[in-house]
N, C-alpha and C positions, 0 to 999 in steps of 0.2 A: 490605542488598542492594537494588539498584535493579532494578525491573521495568519494562520498556518495553512499552507497549500498542500493538500493530500491528493496523490494520484492513485486511483483505483484501477487495477489491471485485471480484467476477468473476461473470459469469452462468454460467460452467461450474462446476458444483458439485464436480466431481472435483478442481478446483484447491485447494479447502479441504483435502482429504485429503493432497494432495502437500505443501502447505506445513506442515501439522501433522506430517507424517511427517519432513520435513527438520528442522524446529525442535523435534522431540520432546525432545531433551536439554535445550535452553534452556527449554522449557516446563516440563519435569519439575523443573528446578533453580530455577524461579521467576524466571528472567531475562526471559522473554518471555510476554506474554499476547496470544494471537491471537484476534481476533474476525473474523467473516465476514459479509458481506452480498452477496446476488446481484445488486444493482443500485444505481445511484448515488443514487436518491432515498431508499432505505433507509439508505444510508451517511450522508446528510445528517441523516436522522432520528436515527440513532445518535449523531452528534456533538452534537446539540442536547439530549440527555438526560444525566442525571447519570452514567450508566454509560459514556458516551463522553467525559467531560471529561478523562480522562487519556490519550487516544489521542495519540501523538506522531508516528506514521508511518502513512501510507496507501500501500498497494500496490494500484494500480487498473488493471484492464484498460481498454483504449481502446474497443473495439467491444462495446457492450452495447445491448440494446433500451432504448428510452426515452432518458433522458439518457445521453449517452456519457461516457467517462472524461475527455475533454478539457474538457467543460463542467463536470464534477464538479471537476476541477483548478482551473478559474478561480473557481468558487464557493468552494471551500475556501480558496484563497489570499486571497480577498477577506474572507471571514468569520472564518477561523481561520489567519492568516498564520504562526503559530508551528508549525503542523503541517507536517512534511516529507512530500512526495509523490513516489513513484516510479511512473512509468507503465509498463505492460506491454502488449505486443501480439504477435500472431502474424504481423501484416502490417507488416513493417518498411518504412517509406517515408519519404522526406525531409520530406514535408509534415507527417506525424504527429510526426516528431522535432522539427521546427522549432516546431510548435504547442505541443508539450510543454515545450520549452525556454522559449519566449516566455511560456507560462503559469506558469512558476515551478517546474516539476518538477525535482527534483534529479538524477534519473536516468531513463533510457529503456531498458527491458529487453525483449529479444525472447524469445519462447517458442520452444522450451522454455527455461525459466529456467535460467541457470547459477547454481545455488544457492550454490556456493562463492564466486562473485563477489558475490552478494547479501549473504552473511554478512559478507564483508570490508567492503562498503560500509556496512552497518549498524554494524559495529564502529568504523569511522572516525567515524561520526556520534555513536555512543554507546559510547565505550570503557569506560565505567563498568560495563558488564554482563559484562566479562571476569572 
């Protein structure tokens, strides 16, 4: 069985609970491992240590204190081009969408997250977890 490691980056701590609840079945079945960090700099730290070497997807908020999600995206795509990144935001605007696309994000999700859509997109990227 293949397990995919997803890193969720969001300064809103209740987001972790929502994602763990939605992916509960996949987590229980060992299909998904979900890690959480509340800011971009901690996400980069996690990617640089052994524990983060198997992360293949990052779901990142855009608006966060310190380094924002778009800067995280640019850094990740430069240092870890093999990692897929989906950007998330409660503030849907064309500039964010363009910056995310230009930075290499595979998707741009607006909050509240449509988890069924997210699951479909993950399955398109990683059908081996079915």
